[in-house]
C-alpha positions as CSV (number, residue, x, y, z in Angstrom):
1,M,-18.3,102.0,-120.0
2,S,-20.0,98.7,-120.9
3,T,-22.4,98.0,-123.7
4,Y,-26.1,97.8,-122.8
5,M,-27.6,94.4,-123.3
6,P,-31.4,94.3,-123.3
7,K,-33.1,91.5,-121.3
8,A,-36.2,89.7,-122.7
9,G,-38.3,90.7,-119.7
10,Q,-37.5,94.4,-120.0
11,I,-38.8,94.9,-123.5
12,D,-41.6,97.4,-123.8
13,R,-43.8,96.4,-126.8
14,K,-45.8,99.1,-128.6
15,W,-48.6,98.7,-131.2
16,Y,-48.3,100.5,-134.6
17,V,-50.7,100.9,-137.5
18,L,-49.4,101.1,-141.0
19,D,-51.7,102.3,-143.8
20,A,-50.8,100.6,-147.1
21,A,-53.3,102.6,-149.2
22,G,-51.6,103.9,-152.3
23,K,-48.1,102.8,-151.1
24,P,-45.9,100.1,-152.7
25,L,-46.3,96.7,-151.2
26,G,-42.6,96.2,-150.7
27,H,-42.1,99.6,-149.0
28,T,-44.9,98.8,-146.5
29,A,-43.6,95.3,-145.9
30,A,-40.0,96.6,-145.3
31,K,-41.2,99.1,-142.7
32,A,-43.3,96.4,-141.0
33,A,-40.4,94.0,-140.9
34,S,-38.2,96.6,-139.3
35,L,-40.8,97.3,-136.7
36,L,-41.4,93.6,-136.0
37,R,-37.7,93.0,-135.4
38,G,-37.2,96.2,-133.3
39,K,-34.5,97.7,-135.5
40,H,-36.0,101.2,-134.9
41,K,-35.2,101.1,-131.2
42,P,-31.9,102.3,-129.7
43,I,-31.7,99.1,-127.5
44,F,-31.8,96.8,-130.6
45,A,-29.7,93.6,-130.3
46,P,-30.0,90.9,-132.9
47,H,-30.0,88.1,-130.3
48,V,-33.0,89.5,-128.3
49,D,-36.6,89.7,-129.6
50,C,-37.3,93.4,-129.0
51,G,-39.8,94.1,-131.7
52,D,-43.3,95.6,-131.6
53,H,-46.8,94.6,-132.8
54,V,-47.7,95.8,-136.3
55,I,-51.2,96.2,-137.8
56,I,-51.3,96.8,-141.6
57,I,-54.6,98.1,-142.9
58,N,-55.9,98.7,-146.5
59,C,-53.8,95.8,-147.9
60,D,-56.2,95.7,-150.9
61,K,-55.2,99.3,-151.8
62,A,-51.4,98.6,-151.8
63,V,-49.8,98.9,-155.3
64,L,-47.3,96.8,-157.1
65,T,-45.0,98.9,-159.3
66,G,-43.9,98.2,-162.8
67,K,-45.3,95.0,-164.4
68,K,-45.2,93.0,-161.2
69,L,-49.0,92.7,-161.1
70,D,-49.0,90.6,-164.3
71,Q,-45.5,89.0,-164.2
72,K,-45.0,88.1,-160.5
73,I,-46.2,84.7,-159.6
74,Y,-46.7,83.0,-156.2
75,Y,-45.7,79.4,-156.2
76,R,-46.6,76.7,-153.7
77,H,-46.4,72.9,-153.7
78,T,-49.0,70.5,-152.3
79,G,-46.4,67.8,-151.5
80,W,-47.8,65.4,-154.2
81,I,-46.1,64.6,-157.4
82,G,-46.8,67.3,-160.0
83,G,-48.5,69.4,-157.3
84,L,-46.9,72.8,-158.1
85,K,-49.5,75.5,-157.9
86,A,-49.0,79.0,-159.4
87,V,-51.1,82.1,-158.8
88,K,-50.4,85.5,-160.5
89,Y,-50.3,88.5,-158.2
90,S,-53.1,90.1,-160.0
91,T,-55.4,87.2,-158.9
92,L,-53.8,87.1,-155.4
93,M,-54.3,90.9,-154.8
94,A,-57.9,90.7,-156.0
95,T,-58.8,87.7,-153.8
96,R,-56.4,87.6,-150.8
97,P,-54.5,90.9,-150.5
98,E,-53.7,90.4,-146.8
99,F,-52.0,87.1,-147.6
100,A,-49.8,88.9,-150.3
101,M,-48.8,91.5,-147.7
102,T,-48.0,88.7,-145.1
103,L,-45.9,86.9,-147.7
104,A,-43.9,90.0,-148.4
105,V,-43.2,90.7,-144.7
106,N,-42.4,87.1,-144.0
107,G,-39.8,87.1,-146.7
108,M,-38.0,90.1,-145.0
109,I,-37.8,88.5,-141.5
110,P,-35.1,85.9,-140.8
111,D,-36.2,82.3,-140.5
112,T,-34.9,81.8,-136.9
113,V,-36.6,81.3,-133.5
114,I,-36.7,85.1,-133.0
115,G,-38.0,85.6,-136.5
116,R,-40.8,83.1,-136.2
117,K,-41.8,84.8,-132.9
118,A,-41.8,88.2,-134.6
119,K,-44.1,86.9,-137.4
120,T,-46.8,86.2,-134.8
121,R,-47.0,89.9,-134.0
122,L,-48.1,90.9,-137.5
123,R,-51.8,91.5,-138.3
124,T,-53.0,92.3,-141.8
125,Y,-56.5,93.5,-142.8
126,K,-58.1,94.0,-146.2
127,G,-60.0,97.1,-145.3
128,S,-59.5,100.1,-143.0
129,E,-61.1,98.5,-139.9
130,H,-59.2,96.5,-137.4
131,K,-60.1,95.0,-134.0
132,H,-57.2,96.2,-131.9
133,A,-58.4,99.6,-130.8
134,S,-58.2,98.6,-127.2
135,Q,-54.4,98.3,-127.5
136,K,-54.2,102.0,-128.5
137,P,-52.0,101.6,-131.5
138,E,-50.0,104.6,-132.9
139,T,-50.5,105.4,-136.6
140,L,-47.1,105.6,-138.4
141,E,-46.6,107.8,-141.5
142,F,-43.7,106.7,-143.8
């Protein structure tokens, strides 16, 4: 018996909604990364993009455990000399919680061609409303 190899054209992509309210940011991001890569499917193969679309709602209500809210810092560089910018996660979660969730998910997906394609299927929203009702997404409890 031969091993089944999924073809790119045969992949059936579903839509899932994850509610981050009251759940740790990392747990939600890990579940989203697994869905984006397609690791929950029995036909998963690491060389084929077989992931699904993921919508994360209530990013502003996600929690950071321990002292991460005060001690964790997001760094970026402008490209200029001395251009290192630092933002605490307490500020980041207050102003741009959907960006903090996207950062967490992006860190859990490999930086390859397949990973970059998977990152385009992630949608994050600050509140409980999203604009993808016509895709009939399934709500996942985890």
